[in-house]
C-alpha positions as CSV (number, residue, x, y, z in Angstrom):
1,M,-16.9,3.9,21.0
2,P,-17.1,3.1,17.2
3,F,-16.0,6.6,16.3
4,I,-13.0,6.4,18.7
5,E,-12.0,3.1,17.3
6,A,-12.4,4.5,13.7
7,I,-10.0,7.4,14.6
8,I,-7.5,4.9,16.0
9,L,-7.7,2.8,12.9
10,G,-7.4,5.8,10.6
11,L,-4.3,6.9,12.6
12,V,-2.7,3.5,12.1
13,Q,-3.7,3.4,8.4
14,G,-2.0,6.8,7.9
15,L,1.1,5.7,9.8
16,T,1.6,2.4,8.1
17,E,0.3,2.8,4.5
18,F,3.6,4.1,3.1
19,L,6.0,2.3,5.4
20,P,6.9,-1.2,4.2
21,I,5.1,-2.9,7.1
22,S,1.6,-3.5,5.7
23,S,-1.2,-1.2,6.7
24,S,-3.8,-3.9,6.0
25,A,-2.1,-6.3,8.4
26,H,-2.0,-3.6,11.1
27,L,-5.7,-2.8,10.7
28,R,-6.5,-6.6,10.8
29,I,-4.4,-7.1,14.0
30,L,-5.5,-3.9,15.7
31,G,-9.2,-4.8,15.0
32,E,-8.7,-7.9,17.3
33,L,-7.2,-5.8,20.1
34,L,-9.8,-3.0,20.2
35,P,-12.9,-3.3,22.5
36,S,-15.1,-4.4,19.6
37,A,-12.5,-7.2,18.9
38,T,-13.5,-7.6,15.3
39,D,-11.9,-7.5,11.8
40,P,-12.5,-4.0,10.3
41,G,-12.9,-5.7,7.0
42,A,-11.6,-5.3,3.5
43,T,-14.2,-2.7,2.7
44,F,-13.2,-0.4,5.6
45,T,-9.5,-0.9,4.7
46,A,-9.9,-0.1,1.1
47,I,-12.0,3.0,1.7
48,T,-9.6,4.5,4.3
49,Q,-6.8,4.0,1.7
50,I,-8.5,6.6,-0.4
51,G,-7.4,9.1,2.3
52,T,-3.8,8.0,2.2
53,E,-3.7,8.1,-1.6
54,A,-5.2,11.6,-1.6
55,A,-2.2,12.5,0.5
56,V,0.1,11.1,-2.3
57,I,-1.7,13.2,-4.9
58,I,-1.3,16.4,-2.9
59,Y,2.4,15.7,-1.9
60,F,3.4,14.9,-5.5
61,R,0.8,17.1,-7.1
62,K,3.3,18.9,-9.4
63,K,4.8,15.7,-10.7
64,I,1.5,13.9,-11.1
65,G,-0.1,16.9,-12.8
66,R,2.9,17.1,-15.2
67,I,2.8,13.4,-16.0
68,I,-1.0,13.4,-16.6
69,S,-0.8,16.5,-18.8
70,R,2.1,15.3,-20.9
71,W,0.5,11.8,-21.2
72,F,-2.7,13.4,-22.7
73,Q,-0.6,15.6,-25.0
74,S,1.2,12.6,-26.2
75,L,-2.1,11.1,-27.4
76,S,-2.7,14.0,-29.7
77,G,0.9,14.2,-30.8
78,K,1.6,17.5,-29.1
79,V,4.5,15.9,-27.3
80,A,6.6,12.8,-28.3
81,R,5.5,9.5,-26.7
82,N,9.1,9.1,-25.5
83,D,8.8,12.3,-23.5
84,P,9.9,11.3,-19.9
85,D,6.7,12.4,-18.3
86,A,4.5,10.9,-21.0
87,R,6.5,7.7,-20.9
88,M,6.0,7.5,-17.1
89,G,2.3,7.8,-17.6
90,W,2.3,4.7,-19.8
91,I,4.6,2.9,-17.4
92,V,2.2,3.5,-14.5
93,I,-0.7,2.3,-16.6
94,L,1.2,-0.8,-17.5
95,G,2.3,-1.5,-14.0
96,T,-1.3,-1.2,-12.8
97,V,-2.6,-3.9,-15.0
98,P,-1.5,-6.9,-12.9
99,I,-3.2,-5.8,-9.7
100,V,-6.4,-4.9,-11.5
101,I,-6.6,-8.4,-13.1
102,A,-5.8,-10.1,-9.8
103,G,-8.1,-8.0,-7.8
104,F,-11.0,-8.7,-10.1
105,L,-10.4,-12.5,-10.2
106,L,-9.7,-12.9,-6.5
107,Q,-12.3,-10.7,-4.9
108,D,-13.8,-13.5,-2.7
109,T,-10.4,-14.8,-1.6
110,I,-9.3,-11.3,-0.6
111,R,-12.4,-10.9,1.6
112,T,-12.0,-14.3,3.4
113,F,-8.9,-16.4,3.4
114,N,-6.4,-13.6,3.2
115,R,-7.7,-12.2,6.5
116,N,-6.2,-15.2,8.3
117,L,-3.8,-14.0,11.0
118,W,-1.6,-17.1,10.7
119,L,-1.0,-16.2,7.1
120,I,-0.4,-12.5,8.0
121,A,2.2,-13.4,10.6
122,I,4.1,-15.7,8.3
123,V,4.0,-13.2,5.4
124,L,5.2,-10.3,7.6
125,I,8.3,-12.3,8.5
126,V,9.1,-13.8,5.1
127,F,8.6,-10.7,3.1
128,G,10.4,-8.6,5.7
129,L,13.5,-10.8,5.3
130,I,13.2,-10.6,1.5
131,L,13.1,-6.8,1.8
132,G,16.1,-6.8,4.0
133,W,18.1,-8.9,1.6
134,A,17.1,-6.8,-1.4
135,D,17.9,-3.6,0.3
136,A,21.3,-4.8,1.5
137,Y,22.5,-6.3,-1.8
138,G,20.6,-4.4,-4.4
139,R,22.6,-2.0,-6.6
140,R,22.0,1.7,-5.8
141,T,22.5,3.4,-9.2
142,R,19.2,3.8,-11.0
143,E,17.1,6.9,-10.5
144,F,13.4,7.6,-10.9
145,D,13.8,8.8,-14.4
146,D,15.5,5.5,-15.3
147,V,12.4,3.4,-14.7
148,T,11.7,1.4,-17.8
149,Y,8.6,-0.4,-19.1
150,A,10.0,-3.7,-18.0
151,S,10.9,-2.4,-14.5
152,G,7.5,-0.7,-14.2
153,L,5.7,-3.9,-15.1
154,T,7.9,-6.0,-12.7
155,M,7.1,-3.7,-9.8
156,G,3.5,-3.8,-10.9
157,V,3.5,-7.6,-10.5
158,A,5.1,-7.2,-7.1
159,Q,2.4,-4.7,-6.1
160,M,-0.2,-7.5,-7.0
161,L,1.2,-9.5,-4.1
162,A,0.0,-6.8,-1.7
163,L,-3.5,-8.2,-2.1
164,V,-2.4,-10.5,0.7
165,P,-2.4,-8.6,4.1
166,G,1.1,-8.6,5.5
167,V,3.0,-8.2,2.2
168,S,2.7,-4.4,2.1
169,R,2.1,-2.6,-1.2
170,S,5.0,-0.2,-0.7
171,G,7.2,-3.0,0.7
172,A,6.6,-5.3,-2.3
173,T,7.2,-2.6,-4.9
174,T,10.3,-1.1,-3.2
175,T,11.7,-4.6,-2.8
176,A,11.3,-5.3,-6.5
177,G,12.8,-1.8,-7.2
178,R,15.8,-2.5,-5.0
179,L,16.4,-5.9,-6.7
180,L,16.2,-4.1,-10.1
181,G,19.0,-1.7,-9.0
182,Y,16.9,1.5,-8.2
183,K,17.9,3.8,-5.4
184,R,15.7,3.7,-2.3
185,T,14.1,7.1,-3.0
186,A,13.5,6.2,-6.7
187,A,11.8,2.9,-5.8
188,A,9.7,4.6,-3.1
189,E,8.6,7.4,-5.4
190,Y,7.5,5.0,-8.2
191,S,5.8,2.9,-5.6
192,F,3.7,5.9,-4.5
193,L,2.7,6.8,-8.1
194,L,1.9,3.2,-9.0
195,A,-0.4,2.8,-6.0
196,V,-2.6,5.8,-6.9
197,P,-4.8,4.3,-9.7
198,A,-4.9,0.9,-8.1
199,V,-5.8,2.1,-4.6
200,F,-8.3,4.7,-5.8
201,G,-10.0,2.2,-8.0
202,S,-10.2,-0.4,-5.2
203,G,-11.4,2.2,-2.7
204,L,-14.1,3.7,-5.0
205,Y,-15.3,0.2,-5.8
206,E,-15.6,-0.7,-2.1
207,L,-17.2,2.7,-1.4
208,M,-19.9,2.0,-4.0
209,H,-20.3,-1.5,-2.6
210,A,-20.7,-0.1,1.0
211,L,-23.3,2.4,-0.2
212,T,-25.4,-0.3,-1.8
213,E,-25.0,-3.2,0.7
214,P,-26.9,-3.1,4.0
215,D,-24.2,-5.0,6.0
216,N,-20.7,-3.3,5.7
217,G,-18.9,-4.7,8.7
218,P,-18.5,-3.3,12.2
219,Y,-18.2,0.3,11.1
220,G,-20.8,2.4,9.3
221,M,-20.1,5.0,6.7
222,P,-19.8,7.9,9.1
223,E,-17.0,6.1,11.1
224,T,-15.3,5.0,7.9
225,L,-15.3,8.6,6.5
226,V,-13.8,9.9,9.8
227,A,-11.1,7.2,9.6
228,T,-10.4,8.2,6.0
229,V,-9.9,11.9,6.9
230,V,-7.5,10.9,9.8
231,A,-5.6,8.6,7.4
232,F,-5.2,11.4,4.9
233,L,-3.8,13.9,7.4
234,V,-1.4,11.4,9.0
235,G,-0.4,9.9,5.7
236,W,0.7,13.3,4.3
237,A,3.1,13.8,7.2
238,V,4.5,10.2,6.8
239,I,5.3,10.6,3.1
240,A,7.4,13.7,3.8
241,Y,9.2,11.9,6.7
242,L,9.8,8.7,4.6
243,M,11.3,10.5,1.6
244,K,13.8,12.3,3.8
245,F,14.5,9.2,5.8
246,L,15.4,7.1,2.8
247,Q,17.9,9.7,1.5
248,T,20.4,8.6,4.2
249,K,18.9,5.5,5.9
250,S,18.1,1.9,5.0
251,F,15.0,-0.2,5.3
252,L,16.6,-2.2,8.2
253,P,14.4,-0.8,11.0
254,F,11.3,-1.8,9.1
255,V,12.7,-5.3,8.5
256,I,13.4,-5.8,12.2
257,Y,9.9,-4.5,13.0
258,R,8.2,-6.8,10.6
259,V,10.0,-9.9,11.8
260,A,9.4,-8.9,15.5
261,L,5.7,-8.2,14.9
262,G,5.2,-11.5,13.0
263,A,7.0,-13.5,15.7
264,V,4.8,-11.9,18.4
265,L,1.7,-12.6,16.4
266,L,2.7,-16.3,16.0
267,V,3.1,-16.5,19.8
268,L,-0.3,-14.9,20.5
269,L,-2.0,-17.3,18.0
270,S,-0.2,-20.3,19.4
271,T,-1.3,-19.6,22.9
272,G,-4.8,-18.8,21.9
273,A,-4.6,-15.1,23.0
274,L,-5.7,-14.3,19.4
275,Q,-7.9,-16.1,17.0
276,A,-6.9,-16.5,13.4
277,F,-10.3,-15.4,12.1
């Protein structure tokens, strides 16, 4: 049964990581609905995200490889530091700083209070409405290559909010991007790149923690690794779908889904059908 549950959770992780609906919230909620009826935990969530970020690296491998190469060449002066790809490397580094600082300072809070389902329900609704407003009224003129240091840092601060389950990493960064006037595809693409160092760092940290701690939650390392592989395969397909979807469609379906899910969760908590912890 643990392996079946891990596969289901990995499937949900892959489906929800890149959509602005919060993968961590879905894993937290689903954990209560599975036969084991338990929170998969922050460690399980962080490690499975390694799989989805691996999908980002493969999907954007040419762009990521070019950015890394030109960034290193800029250090030795072989290319100018204002080279678009080298500059994007610096922007991603700058945008990663906020979540690294917050993650380090708030480790205990992330593992405990932020798993509260009341908080998750409210956050799903509030940030869903903010995303809807930003998407409807944000300017749609700036492209991916127009991302500035200030914009990159602002979206990095927004990504920091994703430490709270229910916010959604992609949702927070794309919301900020839309408010800053970036097209949907541009905001989503920068969101993908920005998540790579932060998520890999968090996932590797939690992986080392899981290997050294005897009690790692309801799922052992074999189940966690299976879920990670499933998340990778599903996540790869979702990236391709989302990038095509955003070329012609808005975030409205995701906004409606977030609000509906949050409302249902509030009802279940109020009636005692679900427990907050």
